[in-house]
N, C-alpha and C positions, 0 to 999 in steps of 0.2 A: 504494500500500500504506500503510495507516494507521500512524501513529506507534506506537500501542499494539501493533500486530502485529510491529513490528521491535525493540522494546525488550525487555529482560528477559534472563534467563539460562537459560531452559528448553531443552528438546530440540527439534530440528527437527520441524515440524508439517506433515503432508501431509493434504490434504482435497480432496474433490470441489469443482469450481466449476460448479454447476448453471447459472448464468447464462451463463458462457462456453460451456459445452457446448451449451446450447440455441441460442445465437447463432451459433456456428460449425459446428454440426451434427456434432460429434464429441466424444468424452469428453476433458475437460480437468481436470487437477488442479493445485493450487497447493501448492508446497513452500516453506516459509519457515524460515530459520535465524535465530533471534533474535540480537541484537547481541552478547550476552555468553554465547552458548552455548559450552560447553567441549569441545574436541576432537570436533567433531560430525561429521566427514566419514564415519566408519563408519555413523552413523545415516542420513546422506544417501544413501550407497550402498545401504543396505538398503531405504530407502523407494523409491528409483528402481527397483531390481531387482524389487520386489514390486508395482509399479504396473501396472495394466492400461489406463491412460489412453493415448490417442494422443499427447497433449501434456502435459508437465509444465512449468509455469511456476515455475522455481526462482529464489528471491532469497536472497542471502547477503551478509554483510559483505565489503566490497571488500578488506579486508586479507588475506583468504584467496587470495592471488595464485596459488597453485599448484593450486587446485581445478579450474580449467577443463581442464587437461591430464588430470586424473583423470576428469572427467566424460565425456571423449571415449572412454573405455575401458569404458563401461557398457552398450554395445550399442545406443545411440541416437545420432542426430545431434544434436550440441550446437550451437545457434545463439545467438551472442551477441546480446543485445537491449538494449544500452546499460546505463545505470546510473540509480539514483535517488539524488539528493542531497537531504539534509534540512537545513533551516536553522531557527534558532529565534531568538525575540526576547523579551526580558524585557518583559512588559506594562507600559506606561508609559515605556519607553525608546526608542520609535520617534521618528524625525525627521519628524513629521507636518507637512504643509503647512497653511497657513491655509485654512480651509474657504471655497470660493468661494460667491458668492451665488446661482449659478444651478444648483447641484446639490442634490438631495434624497436623503439616505440613507434607505433603507427596508428593512424585513424582510418586507414584505407583497408577495410576488411570486407570480403565478399559475403553475401548472404549464406552461401554454402559453408563458408568457414565459421560464421557465427553459429549456424545450426549444429555443425559437427562439434564445435568447441563446447557449446552449452550442453549438448547431449552427454559429453564425456564428463564435464565438470560437475553436473548436477545429477548424475545417474543414481547416486545413493543418498541424495539430500532428502531429509525427512521434512517435507513441507506440510502445511496445514491441511491440504486436501486429503492426506493419508489418514487423518483421524475419522474420516467419513466413510462408513461402510458402503455407501452408494456410489462412491467415486473410485475409478480404476487408476492404479498407480501409473500405468503406461500413459494414460491420457493426461495425468497431472504433469508428467515430464514433457509431453507434447505441448502443454500449455506454457511451460517455461520456454520452450523453443520459440513459440509464437510471440511471447512477450519480449524475448531477447531481440528477435528480428524487428519487431515493431519499434522498440525503444532505440535500437541501433539506427533505424531509418529516420526516426523522428528527432531524436536528441543526440545521436552520435554514439561512438564507442571508442575505446582505447584498447589496444592489444600490444602484447610483447611478442615479437617474432625473433627467433634466433638468426643472427646474421650468418649467412652461408657464403663460402667462397664462390659458389656458383652464382650468387646474387650479384657479383660485380665482374666485369670483364677484365682480364689482365691484372695489372697491379693498381688500377685506378682506385682512389679513395672512395668509400661509400658516400652517398648523398647525405645532406644534413637531415636531422630529425624533423618530423612533421610539427613538433611543438617542443618547448623547453621542458626540462624535468624540474621537479621541486628542488633537487640538489644543485641545479644550475639554472635558476629562473631567468637570468638576464640574457642568456644567449643559448641557442640550440647547440647541443653537443653533437659530435659525429654519431651516426646511427650504429656504429660498432665495427669491430674488426673480426676477421675470421677466427674461429677457435684454433687453439694451438694444434700442431701436428699430432695426430694420434689421440686427441681429446675426444672421448666418447660421450655423446649427448643422447638423452632419451628422445624417442620419436615424438614429433609434435603432431598436433591436430591439423585440420585443414589449413592450407596456405602457410604451414610452418608455425602456426599460432601456439604459443606456450601458455599464455594467460590472457584473459579477456575481461573487460568491464563494459557494460552498457550503461548509458547515462541519460539524465534529464536535466536540462538547464533552465534557470530563470535569471532575472537580472542580477541577483545577489549570490546565488549559490549553484553548485553542481551537485546533483544527487546521483550516487552510484546505485543503480537498480539491481544489477546482477554482476557478480565479480568472482573470479576464481582462477585457479591454476589447473591445467589438465592433469589427469591422474598420474601419468608417467613422468611428469616434470616436477612433482612435489618433492619437498625436502631440500630444495636448493635456495630457499629464501626469495623466490621470485615474487611472492605476494606483496612484500614491502616495495619492490620495484614497480609493481603494477599500481599500488597506491601513490607512489611518487609521480608516476606518469600522469595519473588523473589529477593530482594536486597541481602539477606543472601546467596542465591544460587549463585548470580553473584559474590559476594566476594569470595565464596568458590572456584570458578573456575578461579579466577584471572581477571575477567572483570573490566574495568575501569569505565563503565557507564551503565545506564539502560535508555532505550528510550521507549516511548509509544505515541500513537496517538488516536484521536477520531474525530468525526464530530464536526464542529465548534459550532453547536447549543447545544452540550452536556456540558453546563457550570457547572453543578453540579459536575461531575467527575473531571473537570479541577480545581475546587476549592479544591477538595480532594488532587489532585496532588500538588497544591501549598502549602497546609498545610504540606504535607509530606516532601517537599523540592525540588520537580521538578521545572524546569524553562522552559518557552516557548522557542522554538528553531526555528521552521519553520511553515509556513502556505501554503498549496496548495489548489487551487480551483479545483472542479470537475464539468465537463460539459459533458452531454450526447449529442452527435451529431447524430440525428436520421433522416433517410430518410423520408422526409416530407410526401410522399404519404402514408406511413404506419399509419399516425396519422389522416388521414381524416375520419371524422365521429366518432372518438373515444372521449369518455368522461371519466373523473375520478370521 
């Protein structure tokens, strides 16, 4: 759920989710309670009771600790589906590593490479859809691929590609990077040098992509929507370099901050954010409200 959708002081918003409905073959709606909504539960109750959807994906600020008990009394089965934790970084305040010579940051990524990279990165990710017995895990991953492609085309993306000797003819130097890195924001560094002779590297995803982040921008911030390192390239510290590339892009366009979110159980990546300099900002709970008759006789 995007940062702009959780901030503010408006009333709870319910809307159809046509992509989810088409993907899972049943009507799905999303109900979002903004972070600063005032005394909103009566509006939540009204929205739930008036909905005709089979599933309502409800997200609300975690401080409303008493809401779940009230949700169980609205005639649907309430399924807790983890939480979303949001972290933020002041642009320019990250602890960026020195850029290595064998990585090439790029914003030019083909749709096929986005699809292949996301399929690899998030193959085992336990997202909120998996809490719902009505939803298929393969379709949930397909949703992540669609989301990544949409966000990459609308807001852009940043990827790390390993510089290959085949990528440059003869002994010509590699071209300059597409954007500065946070470790060197004033000038774009070289895109990298060939690996040392005999240096074995893990196979990369499509187009040689080792790590990928899809983004959404507004005037003051860059939001990282999806980010990760492909499975066979993990353990090399590439994630910090990916964050540095995103921060460098944010600085280049004049953004003041970078924000990112994940499921609450995903503590490993949150430790990486803390090491880089991100700080926790918000936590939202996710609850699926399902028509109870649809669950009768079903097992997980």
